[in-house]
C-alpha positions in Angstrom: -291.4 8.3 29.5 -291.0 11.8 29.6 -291.3 13.3 26.0 -291.1 17.2 25.4 -291.5 19.3 22.5 -289.5 22.4 22.1 -290.1 25.3 19.1 -287.7 22.9 16.7 -286.8 19.7 18.7 -288.2 16.8 20.6 -286.8 15.4 23.7 -287.4 12.0 25.2 -285.9 10.6 28.2 -285.0 6.9 27.5 -283.3 5.9 30.7 -282.6 7.6 33.7 -280.6 6.3 37.0 -278.9 7.4 40.0 -276.2 5.5 42.1 -277.1 3.9 45.3 -274.1 5.3 46.9 -272.7 8.2 49.3 -272.2 10.1 46.0 -275.6 9.5 44.4 -274.3 10.3 41.0 -277.0 10.6 38.3 -276.7 9.3 34.6 -279.1 10.1 32.0 -279.9 9.0 28.3 -282.0 11.3 26.1 -283.2 10.7 22.4 -283.1 14.1 20.6 -284.4 15.2 17.3 -283.1 18.6 16.1 -282.1 20.5 13.2 -278.9 18.9 11.8 -277.2 22.0 11.3 -276.8 22.5 14.9 -275.2 19.0 15.1 -271.7 20.2 14.9 -272.0 22.6 18.0 -273.6 19.4 20.1 -270.5 17.7 19.1 -268.0 19.9 20.9 -269.1 18.7 24.5 -266.9 16.0 25.1 -268.4 14.7 28.3 -271.3 13.2 26.4 -271.5 9.7 24.4 -273.6 10.0 21.4 -274.8 8.2 18.5 -276.5 9.6 15.6 -278.6 8.6 12.4 -276.7 8.6 9.4 -277.1 10.1 5.8 -275.6 6.8 4.7 -278.2 4.6 6.2 -281.3 6.4 5.7 -283.2 5.6 2.5 -283.2 8.7 0.2 -287.0 8.6 -0.7 -287.6 8.8 3.3 -285.3 11.8 3.4 -286.8 13.4 0.5 -290.4 12.9 2.2 -289.2 14.8 5.4 -287.8 17.7 3.6 -290.7 18.3 1.3 -293.3 17.8 4.2 -291.4 19.2 7.2 -288.1 21.0 6.0 -286.0 21.5 9.2 -284.8 25.2 9.6 -284.4 28.3 11.7 -286.8 28.8 14.4 -285.6 32.5 14.8 -285.1 34.3 11.4 -282.5 36.6 12.5 -281.8 40.2 10.8 -278.2 40.4 9.6 -276.0 42.7 12.0 -272.3 42.7 13.0 -271.0 40.0 15.3 -272.2 36.3 15.8 -275.3 36.9 17.5 -278.8 38.4 15.6 -281.2 39.4 18.3 -283.3 41.2 16.1 -285.5 39.1 13.9 -286.6 39.8 10.4 -290.2 41.3 10.1 -293.1 41.7 7.5 -292.3 41.0 4.0 -288.6 40.7 4.8 -289.4 37.9 7.1 -292.1 35.8 4.9 -289.8 36.4 1.7 -287.0 34.8 3.6 -289.3 31.7 4.7 -290.3 31.3 1.4 -286.9 31.2 -0.1 -286.0 28.6 2.4 -289.0 26.6 1.5 -288.2 26.9 -2.1 -284.7 25.6 -1.6 -285.9 22.7 0.4 -288.1 22.0 -2.5 -285.2 22.1 -5.1 -282.9 20.1 -3.0 -285.6 17.2 -2.7 -286.3 17.2 -6.5 -282.4 17.2 -7.2 -281.9 14.3 -4.7 -284.9 12.5 -6.4 -283.1 12.8 -9.8 -280.0 11.5 -8.3 -281.7 8.7 -6.7 -283.3 7.8 -10.1 -279.9 7.9 -11.6 -278.9 5.3 -9.0 -276.8 7.5 -6.7 -276.2 6.0 -3.5 -277.6 7.3 0.0 -274.6 8.7 1.1 -274.3 10.9 -2.2 -278.1 11.9 -2.6 -278.8 12.6 0.9 -276.0 15.0 1.1 -277.8 17.6 -0.7 -280.9 17.3 1.8 -278.7 17.8 5.0 -279.5 21.6 5.5 -283.2 20.9 5.8 -282.9 17.4 7.5 -283.6 16.7 11.3 -281.3 14.2 13.1 -282.1 11.9 15.8 -279.4 11.5 18.5 -278.9 9.6 21.5 -276.9 11.2 24.4 -275.8 9.8 27.7 -273.9 11.6 30.4 -273.2 12.3 34.0 -272.1 15.8 33.6 -274.3 18.3 32.1 -273.7 21.5 33.8 -271.3 23.0 31.4 -273.7 22.3 28.5 -276.5 23.9 30.3 -274.5 26.9 31.1 -273.3 27.6 27.4 -276.4 26.7 25.6 -279.3 27.8 27.8 -278.0 31.2 27.4 -279.0 34.4 25.5 -275.8 34.3 23.3 -276.4 30.8 22.1 -277.8 30.1 18.7 -281.5 30.1 19.1 -281.9 26.7 17.9 -279.4 25.1 20.1 -280.8 27.2 22.9 -284.3 25.7 22.3 -282.6 22.3 22.3 -280.7 22.9 25.7 -283.7 24.3 27.4 -285.9 21.6 26.2 -283.4 18.9 27.5 -283.3 20.7 30.8 -286.9 20.6 31.2 -287.2 17.1 30.6 -284.6 16.0 32.9 -286.2 18.2 35.6 -289.4 16.3 35.1 -287.6 12.9 35.0 -287.4 10.8 38.3 -284.2 8.6 38.1 -284.3 5.0 39.1 -282.1 4.0 42.0 -279.4 1.5 40.5 -277.9 -0.7 43.6 -276.9 -4.2 44.0 -274.1 -6.4 42.4 -272.8 -5.8 38.8 -274.2 -9.3 38.1 -277.8 -8.3 38.6 -279.4 -6.7 35.6 -281.2 -4.2 37.7 -277.8 -2.8 39.0 -277.2 -1.4 35.2 -278.1 1.6 33.5 -279.6 -0.1 30.1 -281.0 2.4 27.4 -283.8 1.0 25.2 -284.2 -2.3 27.5 -287.6 -2.6 28.8 -288.2 -3.8 32.5 -289.8 -6.9 31.5 -286.7 -7.7 29.3 -284.5 -7.4 32.5 -286.4 -10.4 33.9 -286.4 -12.4 30.8 -282.7 -12.4 29.9 -279.1 -12.6 31.3 -276.9 -9.4 31.6 -274.9 -10.2 28.8 -277.7 -10.4 26.4 -279.2 -7.2 28.1 -276.1 -5.6 27.3 -276.0 -6.7 23.7 -279.8 -5.7 23.1 -279.1 -2.4 24.6 -275.8 -1.7 22.5 -278.0 -2.6 19.0 -280.6 -0.3 19.9 -278.5 2.4 20.8 -276.7 1.9 17.5 -280.1 2.4 15.7 -281.2 5.3 18.2 -284.3 3.6 18.7 -285.9 0.8 20.6 -287.6 -0.1 17.2 -286.0 -1.3 14.2 -285.4 1.2 11.1 -288.7 0.1 9.6 -290.5 0.8 13.0 -291.2 -2.7 13.8 -290.9 -4.4 17.2 -287.1 -5.6 17.7 -286.3 -9.2 17.3 -283.7 -9.9 20.1 -281.9 -12.5 17.8 -281.5 -9.9 15.4 -280.3 -7.4 17.9 -277.7 -9.6 18.7 -276.7 -9.9 15.2 -276.3 -6.3 15.0 -274.2 -6.4 18.2 -271.8 -8.8 16.6 -271.2 -6.8 13.5 -270.7 -3.7 15.8 -268.2 -5.3 18.2 -267.4 -8.7 17.0 -265.3 -7.8 14.0 -262.3 -5.6 13.3 -262.6 -2.6 13.3 -264.4 -2.1 16.4 -267.5 0.0 16.4 -267.8 0.5 20.3 -269.4 3.9 20.7 -272.9 2.4 21.1 -271.5 0.5 24.2 -270.7 3.8 25.8 -274.3 4.3 26.9 -274.5 1.4 29.0 -272.9 1.8 33.0 -273.0 0.6 36.3 -272.6 2.5 39.6 -269.2 2.8 41.2 -269.2 2.2 44.8 -267.0 0.9 47.5 -266.0 -2.8 46.7 -266.3 -2.3 43.0 -263.3 -1.8 40.8 -262.8 2.0 40.3 -261.6 1.9 36.6 -263.6 2.3 33.2 -265.3 5.7 34.0 -264.0 7.3 30.5 -266.3 10.3 30.2 -268.5 9.5 33.1 -268.1 10.3 36.6 -269.2 7.8 39.2 -270.5 5.1 36.8 -268.3 2.3 35.0 -269.0 2.2 31.6 -269.7 -0.9 29.4 -267.3 0.2 26.6 -264.3 -0.5 29.1 -265.4 -4.3 29.5 -265.9 -4.9 25.7 -262.4 -3.4 25.0 -260.8 -5.6 27.8 -262.4 -8.7 26.4 -261.4 -7.9 23.0 -257.8 -7.4 24.1 -257.6 -10.4 26.1 -258.9 -12.4 23.2 -256.2 -10.9 20.8 -253.6 -12.1 23.2 -254.9 -15.4 23.6 -254.9 -15.7 19.7 -251.3 -14.4 19.8 -250.1 -16.8 22.3 -251.8 -19.7 20.5 -250.0 -18.5 17.3 -253.6 -18.2 15.7 -254.2 -16.3 12.5 -254.3 -12.8 12.4 -257.6 -11.5 13.8 -259.9 -12.6 16.3 -263.7 -13.2 16.9 -265.6 -11.8 19.4 -267.8 -14.2 21.3 -271.1 -12.7 21.2 -273.8 -13.7 23.9 -276.5 -16.2 22.7 -280.2 -16.3 23.7 
C-alpha cells in the first residue's frame, strides 16, 4: 500500500485498478486525512465519489484529544493583503504570535467542548466547536482526476489544498494499478476498496460488495474502535445502509467493474469506463418496490442483504 505524508495531510492508496480493454481506464480509491477547513473546497469536485468521517459519529473525547495534542490548522501563515491569495508569509514575532493564538484558541475550544460533554451534550453539538481544529478522514474514488489536479496543484490554490492535491498526485504516480478482467461474476473483475486479496477467495461476490460498502462507510478497513472487522458485523452495517428507507447509497459508489464489449453500458454515473455498483443497488431496490406494489404488500420494503 502506498502511503505518503504531505505537510498537513496523509494520503493512502486503498485500491487501484485498470480496465483490461481497449480504453484501459484507471479507477483509484484514496484514503485522505486533511484539515477539515478545506473540505468544502474538496467537495466542489463533482466527478468524485466520497465518504467522510462525521462529527456526529466520533466520540467527543477522541476529538478533544486530537485538538489538544495535534490541532489542525494552516501550513502557510499568510500575511494579509488584497485579493484571495496570500503569497507572502508572516515572519518573526508576527508569525510566532499568530501561531500561539491559534494554539490557544484550539485549547479553549477543547475546554468548552469538554464542558458541554460533561453536561451531556450530544456529539453533534459538542464536536462542532472543535471543527476549525479537526482533521477529517475521507475516502475518494474517481476515474477523472485531471481537472482537480489542474486547479489544485496550482500556485493560486490555497496552500493546504495544494499540499493535499500534490500528495495525492504523487501517491497515484507511485501506485501500480491491478488489471481487472473477466466476467462480472468473478470477484477479481471488481474494484473493491478495503477488501483484502485473501477475502476475494473466501466469499461470494455479493458478500464482498457488502463488506466493501460497510468499510467505505467507516472510511477504514478497521472498525471505529481500531479492531479487525467481523464480516457478520459488516453485513449488518450494510443492511442498515441500504436495507431500509431512506437509502444511504453513497458508500456503494466506490465499487465498480470495467465496462467492455459484451457488458451493458449503463450505470457509469460519475465514472468513465466503469460500471458503478450503486446502479445495481438502486435497480434491485426499485424491483423490490415494484414487486411489493404488485403484490399489494404494506408500504415499504426490505432489502435482501447477503448472508455468509
